[in-house]
C-alpha positions as protocol buffer text, in pm:
chain_id: "A"
residue {
  index: 1
  type: MET
  ca { x: 1 y: 7 z: -1 }
}
residue {
  index: 2
  type: ARG
  ca { x: 283 y: 242 z: 87 }
}
residue {
  index: 3
  type: ARG
  ca { x: 452 y: 155 z: -237 }
}
residue {
  index: 4
  type: TRP
  ca { x: 126 y: 247 z: -432 }
}
residue {
  index: 5
  type: LEU
  ca { x: 112 y: 584 z: -250 }
}
residue {
  index: 6
  type: ALA
  ca { x: 474 y: 658 z: -327 }
}
residue {
  index: 7
  type: VAL
  ca { x: 432 y: 586 z: -702 }
}
residue {
  index: 8
  type: LEU
  ca { x: 103 y: 791 z: -717 }
}
residue {
  index: 9
  type: CYS
  ca { x: 264 y: 1088 z: -543 }
}
residue {
  index: 10
  type: SER
  ca { x: 580 y: 1063 z: -758 }
}
residue {
  index: 11
  type: ALA
  ca { x: 386 y: 1056 z: -1072 }
}
residue {
  index: 12
  type: LEU
  ca { x: 168 y: 1348 z: -975 }
}
residue {
  index: 13
  type: LEU
  ca { x: 460 y: 1558 z: -861 }
}
residue {
  index: 14
  type: PHE
  ca { x: 666 y: 1464 z: -1170 }
}
residue {
  index: 15
  type: THR
  ca { x: 375 y: 1586 z: -1398 }
}
residue {
  index: 16
  type: ALA
  ca { x: 331 y: 1908 z: -1195 }
}
residue {
  index: 17
  type: ALA
  ca { x: 708 y: 1969 z: -1177 }
}
residue {
  index: 18
  type: GLY
  ca { x: 750 y: 1920 z: -1548 }
}
residue {
  index: 19
  type: THR
  ca { x: 874 y: 2200 z: -1761 }
}
residue {
  index: 20
  type: LEU
  ca { x: 597 y: 2457 z: -1798 }
}
residue {
  index: 21
  type: ARG
  ca { x: 590 y: 2664 z: -2114 }
}
residue {
  index: 22
  type: ALA
  ca { x: 542 y: 3035 z: -2099 }
}
residue {
  index: 23
  type: ASP
  ca { x: 205 y: 3015 z: -2277 }
}
residue {
  index: 24
  type: GLU
  ca { x: 77 y: 2770 z: -2011 }
}
residue {
  index: 25
  type: TYR
  ca { x: 89 y: 3066 z: -1769 }
}
residue {
  index: 26
  type: SER
  ca { x: -88 y: 3281 z: -2027 }
}
residue {
  index: 27
  type: ASP
  ca { x: -355 y: 3009 z: -2097 }
}
residue {
  index: 28
  type: THR
  ca { x: -416 y: 2952 z: -1730 }
}
residue {
  index: 29
  type: THR
  ca { x: -451 y: 3321 z: -1664 }
}
residue {
  index: 30
  type: GLU
  ca { x: -701 y: 3355 z: -1951 }
}
residue {
  index: 31
  type: LEU
  ca { x: -910 y: 3068 z: -1806 }
}
residue {
  index: 32
  type: PHE
  ca { x: -939 y: 3258 z: -1483 }
}
residue {
  index: 33
  type: ARG
  ca { x: -1004 y: 3577 z: -1667 }
}
residue {
  index: 34
  type: ASN
  ca { x: -1301 y: 3424 z: -1847 }
}
residue {
  index: 35
  type: ALA
  ca { x: -1439 y: 3215 z: -1548 }
}
residue {
  index: 36
  type: GLY
  ca { x: -1728 y: 3385 z: -1363 }
}
residue {
  index: 37
  type: GLU
  ca { x: -1647 y: 3610 z: -1067 }
}
residue {
  index: 38
  type: SER
  ca { x: -1266 y: 3551 z: -1079 }
}
residue {
  index: 39
  type: ALA
  ca { x: -1251 y: 3775 z: -1376 }
}
residue {
  index: 40
  type: ASP
  ca { x: -1350 y: 4082 z: -1163 }
}
residue {
  index: 41
  type: PHE
  ca { x: -1052 y: 4022 z: -941 }
}
residue {
  index: 42
  type: PHE
  ca { x: -809 y: 4096 z: -1217 }
}
residue {
  index: 43
  type: LYS
  ca { x: -945 y: 4461 z: -1235 }
}
residue {
  index: 44
  type: HIS
  ca { x: -894 y: 4548 z: -878 }
}
residue {
  index: 45
  type: CYS
  ca { x: -615 y: 4334 z: -738 }
}
residue {
  index: 46
  type: TYR
  ca { x: -268 y: 4465 z: -653 }
}
residue {
  index: 47
  type: GLY
  ca { x: -112 y: 4133 z: -784 }
}
residue {
  index: 48
  type: TYR
  ca { x: -168 y: 3762 z: -820 }
}
residue {
  index: 49
  type: ALA
  ca { x: 20 y: 3431 z: -834 }
}
residue {
  index: 50
  type: VAL
  ca { x: -81 y: 3169 z: -1090 }
}
residue {
  index: 51
  type: PHE
  ca { x: -7 y: 2797 z: -1083 }
}
residue {
  index: 52
  type: PRO
  ca { x: -103 y: 2620 z: -1414 }
}
residue {
  index: 53
  type: THR
  ca { x: -68 y: 2260 z: -1279 }
}
residue {
  index: 54
  type: ILE
  ca { x: -68 y: 2148 z: -919 }
}
residue {
  index: 55
  type: GLY
  ca { x: -42 y: 1763 z: -872 }
}
residue {
  index: 56
  type: LYS
  ca { x: -198 y: 1625 z: -563 }
}
residue {
  index: 57
  type: GLY
  ca { x: -223 y: 1269 z: -435 }
}
residue {
  index: 58
  type: GLY
  ca { x: -270 y: 1076 z: -119 }
}
residue {
  index: 59
  type: LEU
  ca { x: -393 y: 777 z: 77 }
}
residue {
  index: 60
  type: ALA
  ca { x: -419 y: 879 z: 442 }
}
residue {
  index: 61
  type: ILE
  ca { x: -115 y: 1102 z: 401 }
}
residue {
  index: 62
  type: GLY
  ca { x: -89 y: 1310 z: 97 }
}
residue {
  index: 63
  type: GLY
  ca { x: 108 y: 1584 z: -75 }
}
residue {
  index: 64
  type: ALA
  ca { x: 80 y: 1846 z: -350 }
}
residue {
  index: 65
  type: TYR
  ca { x: 335 y: 2042 z: -549 }
}
residue {
  index: 66
  type: GLY
  ca { x: 324 y: 2319 z: -812 }
}
residue {
  index: 67
  type: SER
  ca { x: 530 y: 2590 z: -981 }
}
residue {
  index: 68
  type: GLY
  ca { x: 395 y: 2932 z: -1047 }
}
residue {
  index: 69
  type: ARG
  ca { x: 465 y: 3287 z: -1145 }
}
residue {
  index: 70
  type: VAL
  ca { x: 393 y: 3608 z: -940 }
}
residue {
  index: 71
  type: TYR
  ca { x: 259 y: 3920 z: -1103 }
}
residue {
  index: 72
  type: GLU
  ca { x: 258 y: 4270 z: -952 }
}
residue {
  index: 73
  type: LYS
  ca { x: 30 y: 4513 z: -1127 }
}
residue {
  index: 74
  type: GLY
  ca { x: 28 y: 4281 z: -1434 }
}
residue {
  index: 75
  type: ALA
  ca { x: 401 y: 4249 z: -1461 }
}
residue {
  index: 76
  type: TRP
  ca { x: 587 y: 3918 z: -1401 }
}
residue {
  index: 77
  type: ILE
  ca { x: 822 y: 3977 z: -1114 }
}
residue {
  index: 78
  type: GLY
  ca { x: 917 y: 3640 z: -974 }
}
residue {
  index: 79
  type: ASP
  ca { x: 841 y: 3266 z: -936 }
}
residue {
  index: 80
  type: ALA
  ca { x: 679 y: 3075 z: -659 }
}
residue {
  index: 81
  type: LYS
  ca { x: 668 y: 2707 z: -548 }
}
residue {
  index: 82
  type: LEU
  ca { x: 367 y: 2552 z: -378 }
}
residue {
  index: 83
  type: LYS
  ca { x: 404 y: 2249 z: -138 }
}
residue {
  index: 84
  type: GLN
  ca { x: 132 y: 2094 z: 67 }
}
residue {
  index: 85
  type: VAL
  ca { x: 121 y: 1802 z: 314 }
}
residue {
  index: 86
  type: SER
  ca { x: -219 y: 1676 z: 423 }
}
residue {
  index: 87
  type: VAL
  ca { x: -326 y: 1421 z: 685 }
}
residue {
  index: 88
  type: GLY
  ca { x: -674 y: 1264 z: 712 }
}
residue {
  index: 89
  type: LEU
  ca { x: -932 y: 1078 z: 514 }
}
residue {
  index: 90
  type: GLN
  ca { x: -821 y: 1094 z: 154 }
}
residue {
  index: 91
  type: ALA
  ca { x: -754 y: 873 z: -142 }
}
residue {
  index: 92
  type: GLY
  ca { x: -667 y: 929 z: -511 }
}
residue {
  index: 93
  type: GLY
  ca { x: -491 y: 1188 z: -717 }
}
residue {
  index: 94
  type: GLN
  ca { x: -578 y: 1506 z: -891 }
}
residue {
  index: 95
  type: ALA
  ca { x: -435 y: 1793 z: -1103 }
}
residue {
  index: 96
  type: TYR
  ca { x: -570 y: 2144 z: -1082 }
}
residue {
  index: 97
  type: SER
  ca { x: -489 y: 2504 z: -1154 }
}
residue {
  index: 98
  type: GLU
  ca { x: -484 y: 2774 z: -885 }
}
residue {
  index: 99
  type: ILE
  ca { x: -469 y: 3150 z: -875 }
}
residue {
  index: 100
  type: ILE
  ca { x: -416 y: 3365 z: -576 }
}
residue {
  index: 101
  type: PHE
  ca { x: -524 y: 3728 z: -580 }
}
residue {
  index: 102
  type: PHE
  ca { x: -371 y: 3993 z: -351 }
}
residue {
  index: 103
  type: GLU
  ca { x: -610 y: 4279 z: -256 }
}
residue {
  index: 104
  type: ASP
  ca { x: -332 y: 4527 z: -168 }
}
residue {
  index: 105
  type: GLN
  ca { x: 42 y: 4582 z: -129 }
}
residue {
  index: 106
  type: ARG
  ca { x: 38 y: 4451 z: 230 }
}
residue {
  index: 107
  type: ALA
  ca { x: -107 y: 4111 z: 126 }
}
residue {
  index: 108
  type: PHE
  ca { x: 127 y: 4100 z: -176 }
}
residue {
  index: 109
  type: ASP
  ca { x: 439 y: 4180 z: 33 }
}
residue {
  index: 110
  type: GLU
  ca { x: 345 y: 3912 z: 288 }
}
residue {
  index: 111
  type: PHE
  ca { x: 339 y: 3654 z: 9 }
}
residue {
  index: 112
  type: THR
  ca { x: 660 y: 3770 z: -151 }
}
residue {
  index: 113
  type: SER
  ca { x: 845 y: 3777 z: 190 }
}
residue {
  index: 114
  type: GLY
  ca { x: 958 y: 3429 z: 86 }
}
residue {
  index: 115
  type: ASN
  ca { x: 782 y: 3202 z: 348 }
}
residue {
  index: 116
  type: PHE
  ca { x: 411 y: 3229 z: 320 }
}
residue {
  index: 117
  type: SER
  ca { x: 150 y: 2969 z: 413 }
}
residue {
  index: 118
  type: PHE
  ca { x: -236 y: 2961 z: 434 }
}
residue {
  index: 119
  type: SER
  ca { x: -393 y: 2885 z: 767 }
}
residue {
  index: 120
  type: GLY
  ca { x: -678 y: 2633 z: 795 }
}
residue {
  index: 121
  type: ASN
  ca { x: -953 y: 2901 z: 768 }
}
residue {
  index: 122
  type: VAL
  ca { x: -858 y: 3018 z: 416 }
}
residue {
  index: 123
  type: SER
  ca { x: -1075 y: 2845 z: 159 }
}
residue {
  index: 124
  type: ALA
  ca { x: -1051 y: 2833 z: -225 }
}
residue {
  index: 125
  type: VAL
  ca { x: -1341 y: 2880 z: -465 }
}
residue {
  index: 126
  type: ALA
  ca { x: -1360 y: 2583 z: -698 }
}
residue {
  index: 127
  type: ILE
  ca { x: -1455 y: 2698 z: -1041 }
}
residue {
  index: 128
  type: THR
  ca { x: -1673 y: 2453 z: -1244 }
}
residue {
  index: 129
  type: ALA
  ca { x: -1542 y: 2421 z: -1593 }
}
residue {
  index: 130
  type: ALA
  ca { x: -1492 y: 2170 z: -1869 }
}
residue {
  index: 131
  type: ALA
  ca { x: -1172 y: 1974 z: -1815 }
}
residue {
  index: 132
  type: SER
  ca { x: -970 y: 1695 z: -1982 }
}
residue {
  index: 133
  type: ALA
  ca { x: -658 y: 1507 z: -1901 }
}
residue {
  index: 134
  type: SER
  ca { x: -456 y: 1230 z: -2063 }
}
residue {
  index: 135
  type: ALA
  ca { x: -141 y: 1041 z: -2004 }
}
residue {
  index: 136
  type: GLY
  ca { x: 72 y: 817 z: -2224 }
}
residue {
  index: 137
  type: THR
  ca { x: 422 y: 704 z: -2313 }
}
residue {
  index: 138
  type: GLU
  ca { x: 490 y: 1039 z: -2485 }
}
residue {
  index: 139
  type: GLY
  ca { x: 411 y: 1230 z: -2168 }
}
residue {
  index: 140
  type: SER
  ca { x: 105 y: 1382 z: -2012 }
}
residue {
  index: 141
  type: THR
  ca { x: -120 y: 1662 z: -2099 }
}
residue {
  index: 142
  type: ALA
  ca { x: -415 y: 1848 z: -1932 }
}
residue {
  index: 143
  type: GLY
  ca { x: -644 y: 2125 z: -2030 }
}
residue {
  index: 144
  type: ALA
  ca { x: -952 y: 2305 z: -1912 }
}
residue {
  index: 145
  type: SER
  ca { x: -1181 y: 2549 z: -2064 }
}
residue {
  index: 146
  type: GLY
  ca { x: -1391 y: 2801 z: -1866 }
}
residue {
  index: 147
  type: GLY
  ca { x: -1621 y: 3077 z: -1959 }
}
residue {
  index: 148
  type: LYS
  ca { x: -1905 y: 3273 z: -1792 }
}
residue {
  index: 149
  type: LYS
  ca { x: -2160 y: 3013 z: -1861 }
}
residue {
  index: 150
  type: ASP
  ca { x: -1938 y: 2721 z: -1755 }
}
residue {
  index: 151
  type: ALA
  ca { x: -1846 y: 2868 z: -1428 }
}
residue {
  index: 152
  type: THR
  ca { x: -2025 y: 2897 z: -1106 }
}
residue {
  index: 153
  type: THR
  ca { x: -1821 y: 3099 z: -870 }
}
residue {
  index: 154
  type: SER
  ca { x: -1839 y: 3329 z: -588 }
}
residue {
  index: 155
  type: GLY
  ca { x: -1542 y: 3466 z: -384 }
}
residue {
  index: 156
  type: GLN
  ca { x: -1418 y: 3744 z: -171 }
}
residue {
  index: 157
  type: TYR
  ca { x: -1090 y: 3841 z: -8 }
}
residue {
  index: 158
  type: GLN
  ca { x: -1014 y: 3693 z: 336 }
}
residue {
  index: 159
  type: LYS
  ca { x: -728 y: 3874 z: 501 }
}
residue {
  index: 160
  type: GLY
  ca { x: -629 y: 4037 z: 176 }
}
residue {
  index: 161
  type: VAL
  ca { x: -621 y: 3704 z: -25 }
}
residue {
  index: 162
  type: ALA
  ca { x: -870 y: 3536 z: -255 }
}
residue {
  index: 163
  type: VAL
  ca { x: -799 y: 3188 z: -408 }
}
residue {
  index: 164
  type: PHE
  ca { x: -975 y: 3014 z: -709 }
}
residue {
  index: 165
  type: THR
  ca { x: -911 y: 2669 z: -848 }
}
residue {
  index: 166
  type: ILE
  ca { x: -1004 y: 2489 z: -1171 }
}
residue {
  index: 167
  type: ALA
  ca { x: -978 y: 2102 z: -1171 }
}
residue {
  index: 168
  type: LYS
  ca { x: -788 y: 1970 z: -1461 }
}
residue {
  index: 169
  type: GLY
  ca { x: -834 y: 1602 z: -1412 }
}
residue {
  index: 170
  type: GLY
  ca { x: -817 y: 1302 z: -1168 }
}
residue {
  index: 171
  type: LEU
  ca { x: -1034 y: 1186 z: -892 }
}
residue {
  index: 172
  type: MET
  ca { x: -975 y: 1239 z: -522 }
}
residue {
  index: 173
  type: TYR
  ca { x: -1174 y: 1187 z: -218 }
}
residue {
  index: 174
  type: GLU
  ca { x: -1071 y: 1412 z: 69 }
}
residue {
  index: 175
  type: ALA
  ca { x: -1168 y: 1521 z: 404 }
}
residue {
  index: 176
  type: SER
  ca { x: -833 y: 1633 z: 549 }
}
residue {
  index: 177
  type: VAL
  ca { x: -644 y: 1897 z: 722 }
}
residue {
  index: 178
  type: ALA
  ca { x: -403 y: 2064 z: 478 }
}
residue {
  index: 179
  type: GLY
  ca { x: -193 y: 2376 z: 463 }
}
residue {
  index: 180
  type: GLN
  ca { x: -31 y: 2515 z: 152 }
}
residue {
  index: 181
  type: LYS
  ca { x: 313 y: 2656 z: 197 }
}
residue {
  index: 182
  type: PHE
  ca { x: 474 y: 2887 z: -57 }
}
residue {
  index: 183
  type: SER
  ca { x: 827 y: 2995 z: -146 }
}
residue {
  index: 184
  type: TYR
  ca { x: 911 y: 3297 z: -358 }
}
residue {
  index: 185
  type: LYS
  ca { x: 1212 y: 3401 z: -573 }
}
residue {
  index: 186
  type: ALA
  ca { x: 1249 y: 3732 z: -749 }
}
residue {
  index: 187
  type: ARG
  ca { x: 1305 y: 3713 z: -1117 }
}
């Protein structure tokens, strides 16, 4: 059983850690720009961090990993890494995209300080959108499409931060305690 968990987590983390093309960041940002209420956050936020693919897997103990870019007033200023460890009732694997909006400079500066994490009371709004994923000997791909009619979202800032996710593929049952930790490196 532990071997299965190790293989699952390794496969998901390898997929998420794979080389991301510059247009994957643009494509993911566009998904969130076109998906319901998350579009409004671009107009009024100080900055945001976008993670095109986060791989997540677990069986009682789980983990997640993803690479992202950080934007201040629309300009790419650095890179971020997301790591998550979770403990609780969970099984399966999943890939998703995530965007974190920063309401003001204070929230942005807190994130870019280099060691930021979410407390248990911060929640993400899951955007409902069409998604597909495939894996094969040539590699793996995942994609999602979202638009106003595809998305059902609602969100607001909590302590200067708003988080949205779009599922890309996989199946995961989870009722766990998890905390995302972020690192930041200026460009």
